[in-house]
N, C-alpha and C positions, 0 to 999 in steps of 0.2 A: 446282295444288298450291302453287306459290309464293305465290299470292294468299291461299290458306288459311293458310299459315305466317305471312304478314305480318299477317293479321287476328289470329291467336293472339298474336303478338308484341306487337301494339298493345294487345290486351286485358290481357296481363300487365303491360305498362307502366302501363296505366290503373289496374289494381288496386293496384300499388305506389305510384303517385302519390296515390291516394285514401287509402291507409294512412298515407302521410306527412302528408297534409293533416289527418288526424284526431288527430295528436299534439298534446297539450296543451302550452301554453306556460307554464302556472302551475297550482299547486295552492292552492286557497283553503280555509282552515279557520276555523271559528267555535266559540268557547267561550261558553256562556251558561247562567247560573244562573237558572232560571225562577221561583224563589221560590214554588213550589207547595206550601208548608208550611201546609196547612190548620190553622186555629186559631192559627197563630203569625205568619205573614206575611199581612196583611190582604187581603181581596178575591180570594183564590185562585180560587174558583169563578167569579167574575165576570170575572176577567182571562183565564182559560183560552181562551175562543174567540178573543180578540184575539191571544194568543200563537200559537195554531195558524195563524191567518190570516197573521200576520207571517212566521213560519218557512216557510210554504208559498211565499213569494215570494223566499226566499233563493237566491242563485246560488252558494253555497258548495259545495264538493265533499264536505266532511265536517263534521258537526255533533257537538259534544260538549255534551250537555245535562245539567244537574244540578238537583237538588231536584224531580224528578218522583217524589215519594215514593209516591203511590197507584197501585195497579194499574189502576184505571179511567182515571186521567189518562194513564198510559202508553199504554193501548190507544187512547184518542182521538187522541193525538198520532201514534202509529204509523200509524193508519188515515188521518188527514188528510194525512200527508206521504209515504205509500207510493208515489205516482206520481212524486214528485220525488226521494225518497231510497229506492230500492227495497231497499237493503241495510241491515239494522239488527242491532244486538247489544245485548242486556241480559240480566241474569240473573233467574231465578225468585226471587220474594220469599219468603224463609224466615228465620225468626228463630233466634237462638241461645238456648237455654233454660238456666235456672239448674240447678245440679246437684242441688238438693234440693227437696223439697216438704213443707210449704209453703215458698215462697222466703223469707218473713219469718215470724217468730213475733210474736204479739200483744205480748208483753212487750218486744220490741225496738223497738216503735213507740209504744206508749201508756204514759203515766205521766210522772212528774216528770223533766224533762230529756230526754225522748224526742222524736223528731221530730214525730209526729202529735200528741202531747200538747202540744208547743210551739205547733203551728198552731192547735189548738183554744183554747188559752189566750190567745194573742196576736193571732191573725189572723182569728178568727171574725167573720163579718159583712162582711169586706172582699171586694172583687171585682176582677177584671181586674188591671191593673198595680199597684193598691194592694195586692192580695193577694200578688202576686209580690214586690213590694218588701218587704213585711212578713216574708215567709218568709226572704228573703236577709238582712235586717237583724237578725232576731231568732232564726232557727232554723238558720242555717248551721252553727253549732257542733254542734248536735244531729245534723245530717246527717253531719258529719265523724266524729263519735263512732260513728255507725251504720256508717260505712265501715270503721272500724277493727275493729269486732266482727263485721260480716257485710257484706262488700263487695258481694256479689251482691244482697243485699236493698236496699242503698242505690242501686246501679246500676239495678236493676229498678224501683225506686220512681220514679226520675227518668225512666225510659223510658216511663212511663205518660202522657206529654204528650198533651193533647187529650182525656183521659178525665175524667169527673167524679171528685171525691174518693172517692165511694162505689164507683164502678167500679174505680178504681185499688186500693182496699183489698181488694175482692173478688178481684182478680187475684193480688195478691202474698200474700194469706193463704189462698188456695185449697189445701186439703190434698191434692187429687187431681191437680192439674196444676202443672207447673213454669212459672213466669212467664218471659216473654221479657225479654232483657237490652237490647234495642234498641227505640227508638221506631219508629213506622210499620211495625210487624209485621216488622221486620228489613230493610226496604227500604234499598238504598244510594242510591236516587234517580237513578241514572245511565242515560243512553241514548246510544248511539253510532250515528249515522245517516250513510249514505254513498251517493253516486252510483256508487261503484265497489265491486266485490266485496270483502268483508272476509275475509281469509284468516288461518289460524293464530290464531284468537281465543283469548284467555286471560283468565281471571278472577283478578286478584290480590286475594285476600281479606285485608283488614287488620283483621278483627274481633277478633283476639286482642290488638291494640293500639289498640282503639277504645272509646270511652265514649259513652253516650247514643244516638248514631247509628252505624249500621254503616258503616264506611268501606272503600273498595275502589277498584279501577281496572279499567276495561274496556280491554283491549289487543288490537290487531289489526294486520295488515299489509295495505297496499294497494299494488297495482302499477300504475304509470302510466308510459308511455314506457319500458318495460323497467327502470324504477327501482322499488325496493321501499322503502316508508316504514313505519316502525313508529309507530303512533299510540296514545297513551294518553289516556284520559278519566277524570278523577278529581274528588273533592271530599273534602278532609280536614278534620280537627277544627278548630274555631274556639276562640278564647279566650273562654270563657263565664263567667269568674270573677266578673264583675259581676252576672251573672244566675243562674248555676247553679253551686253549689259542686262541685268536682271529686271524683269518686268512683272514678276509674280506678286503674290499676296504676302510673302514674308520679307524680311529685310534683305536677304541675299540667297544665293544658291545653296550655301551651306546649311542654313536654317531649314530650307525646304527639304533637302536630303535627310536631315536629322529627323524631321517629323515623319517622313515617309518610312524610314527604317523603324521608327518607334511603333508605327501602326502595324508594320509587317511582323515585328518580333512579338507584339502583343497577340496578334492573330495566331501565330504558330505556337506560342507559349500556352495557349488555352487547351491544346490537345493533350489528353492524359497519357498517351503512349509516346512513341518516338516521333520527333519532328526533324525534318531536313529542309533547310532553306538554302537555295542556290541562286547564284546570279552575279551580275555586275552591280555591286553596291556603291561604286564610285567613292569609296572611302577606304583608307588603309593606314597602317602604322609605319613610322620611320624605323629603320634599323641601320644606323650609320656603318656598323661593322660589316654588314652585307651590301652596303651601297644602296639601300632602299630609302626613298623619301616618303614622307607622310602625305596624306590627302584627306582632308576633312576628318581628322583624327577624333575630334570630339563626338562626331556622329558614330564612329565605329566603336567608341567606348561603351555604347549601349549594349553591345553584343555580350560582354561579360556581365553587365548589370542584369541582364535577363538570364544569365547563367547558361548561355549557349557556348559550346566549344567551337573553335575555329580550326577546322581540320588541317589546312595547309600550314598555318602558323605553328600549330602544336606538333606537327609531324617531323620537324627538323629539316624539311625541304623548302625553306623559305626562298623561293625563286620568284622573280618578278613575273606578273601576268600581263602587265602593260609596260613595255620595255623600250629603252632608247635604241637598242640594237635591232629592233624589228624594222624591216625595210619600209613598212607602211607608215611608220611614225617619223621617218626621215631624220632621226636623231634629235627631234625637237622636244622630246619629253625626257624626264628622268625615269629611273626604274621604280616601279610601284607594284604593290599587290592590292588591286582594287576588286578583283574577282574572288568570290568566296563560296565555300560550302560550310554551312553552320549546322551543328547537330545538338540535339537535346534528347535525353532519354535513350541514347544509343552511342556506342563507341565506334571507333574506326581502327582498322588495322594498317591502312596505307593511304597516303595522299601524295599526289605528285602533279607537276605541271606537264601538260601534253600539247601536242599540235604546234610545236615550235619550228618544224621543218620549213625550209624554203622551197618554192616552186618556181617554174618558169612558164610564163603566160605569153600569149601572142596578142599584141595590141593591133590597132589598125595599121594597115599597110605592111603587115607581116613582121613588125618589129617584135623581137623577143626580149622580155625583161624579167629579171629575177625579183621575186617578191615573197611575202609570207602569206599563209592561208588567210589570216585575218590580222587586224592591228592588235588584237588580244591573243593571248594563249589560253588554252583550256585548263580546267582542273578536273582530275579524276580521283574519286575517293572510294575506297572499299570498306564496307561495313559488315562485320561478322554477324551471322544470324544464329539464333537459337534453334536447335533441332529437337 
């Protein structure tokens, strides 16, 4: 009898010892904008297999992915990473429709001083970047006038990115269907993947304060070592004034971004324990010494106002995440840090920029070209855990 009790006692001790041994010492999170904006960021189709392979080797606990706009791309990534990241959260793609049909009237688009009339008159025969530059330089005023008379028409017109001019016209002039107000069929482009169960998931919909692309946040709780962490994954509006005139409800893209970030920080700040907000915030601070330029700095100032720490900026590893040397940016941008991992109620032990490597992809007709995995680089942050 005594021998049996001893064996049971040893077994119990063994179980507890093993349980203690499985406790994690740290939580590693990664934020990465994959740049899978087909027709907008080059080589999206060609880069996807390399992105899947790279992410499948990640030793992170949680991935926050942005710009996975298409449903088929999302499915491929989820399938490829299922064994490594068995827990995932994303929302069904669904657009917000205009209130009236047709969304636009012919007289609002065609004629002297109207947007389509301006394109036909000034930009006919131009293609690609030349066509875009022509529209911005000569027809921006016409688009702003359209915004004042019919904001939904102007917004829906801009949301037809990737479609031919004829396809866009058919959509917004269709008398039987309301046109969508957001590009990519209303996709928010977000995926939250985890090695740990995602609890109390919440979709923070920012569509009422979004223009062109639907903005949102995927929020969930993960429990590790009896500690609960609130994790948010997001991608908010960028300052597109140089390429796309603003047609939203604010004065400009910057004010829209600022309000979105305020809503996000308020949501994450309400959690009593640790909060981790990740994603492409499209704002960042200048650091001339490091060659970094600012982007919507007033918006990013809210981070410290809400007393969140900015892991990369405070780590001493202030490297750009959106860089002029990235082959997908073609040297047209300055160096910026617009991707962030924000923390509150928890510290970090390491933060660094990742996924900066170049790859070689095969285009049509067998042409090999060097490029980067994405037009953004990723951020990896390691968070010590209590035992």
